[in-house]
C-alpha positions in Angstrom: -15.0 -65.9 126.6 -17.7 -66.6 129.1 -20.7 -64.3 128.8 -22.4 -63.2 131.9 -25.7 -61.4 132.6 -27.1 -59.7 135.6 -30.6 -58.6 136.4 -31.9 -55.8 138.6 -35.4 -56.1 139.9 -37.3 -52.8 140.0 -39.7 -54.0 142.6 -39.3 -56.4 145.5 -42.2 -58.7 146.3 -43.0 -61.1 149.1 -41.2 -64.4 148.6 -43.1 -67.1 146.8 -45.8 -69.0 148.6 -45.6 -71.7 146.0 -42.5 -73.0 144.2 -42.3 -71.7 140.6 -42.2 -74.4 137.9 -40.5 -72.1 135.4 -39.4 -68.6 134.7 -40.3 -66.8 131.5 -37.9 -64.2 130.2 -39.9 -61.8 128.1 -39.1 -59.2 125.5 -41.5 -56.2 124.8 -41.3 -52.6 123.9 -40.6 -50.1 126.7 -44.0 -48.4 126.2 -45.7 -51.8 126.8 -43.9 -52.8 130.0 -46.7 -51.8 132.4 -49.4 -53.3 130.3 -47.6 -56.6 129.9 -46.8 -56.8 133.6 -50.4 -56.1 134.6 -51.8 -58.6 132.2 -49.4 -61.3 133.3 -50.2 -60.6 137.0 -53.9 -61.1 136.3 -53.4 -64.6 135.1 -54.0 -67.4 137.7 -50.9 -69.5 137.0 -48.5 -66.5 137.1 -46.8 -66.2 140.5 -45.0 -62.9 139.7 -44.1 -60.6 136.8 -41.4 -58.0 137.4 -39.8 -55.4 135.1 -36.0 -55.9 135.0 -32.9 -54.1 133.5 -30.7 -56.5 131.4 -31.2 -58.6 128.3 -34.9 -59.1 129.0 -37.7 -56.7 129.9 -39.9 -58.8 132.2 -39.2 -61.9 134.3 -42.3 -63.9 135.1 -42.5 -66.9 137.4 -45.2 -69.4 136.7 -46.7 -72.6 138.1 -47.6 -75.6 136.0 -48.3 -79.3 136.6 -45.9 -80.5 133.9 -44.2 -79.6 130.6 -47.4 -80.0 128.6 -49.3 -77.6 131.1 -46.4 -75.2 130.8 -46.6 -75.2 127.0 -50.3 -74.5 127.1 -49.7 -71.6 129.5 -47.0 -70.1 127.3 -49.3 -70.4 124.3 -52.1 -68.7 126.3 -49.8 -65.9 127.4 -48.6 -65.2 123.8 -52.1 -65.3 122.5 -53.6 -63.1 125.1 -50.8 -60.6 125.3 -49.8 -59.6 121.8 -47.4 -56.9 123.1 -45.0 -59.7 124.0 -42.4 -59.9 121.2 -40.6 -63.1 122.4 -40.1 -65.4 125.4 -37.4 -67.7 126.7 -38.2 -70.3 129.3 -36.2 -71.8 132.1 -37.7 -74.7 134.0 -36.8 -74.8 137.6 -34.8 -78.0 138.6 -36.0 -79.7 141.7 -32.9 -81.2 143.2 -34.4 -82.3 146.5 
């Protein structure tokens, strides 16, 4: 059986001015949603951080130069925002 997920953004933002390098799918406790979102949005390499309904709590788009830079950013996020319980990462494929 094919499993499907859908996401509902709770806040619409202006479209990206830069292409995201990756999306982080973040797990946190409901009481920490606002704090996690605010802390993420204050980080220079974070393009957006939005609360969502679905299998994740926050979807965060980030810019990075390469995979090594992305890993450093993910480590920084996890270190500086201890309320994050887990992340999954999807790197954006550039097909053009």
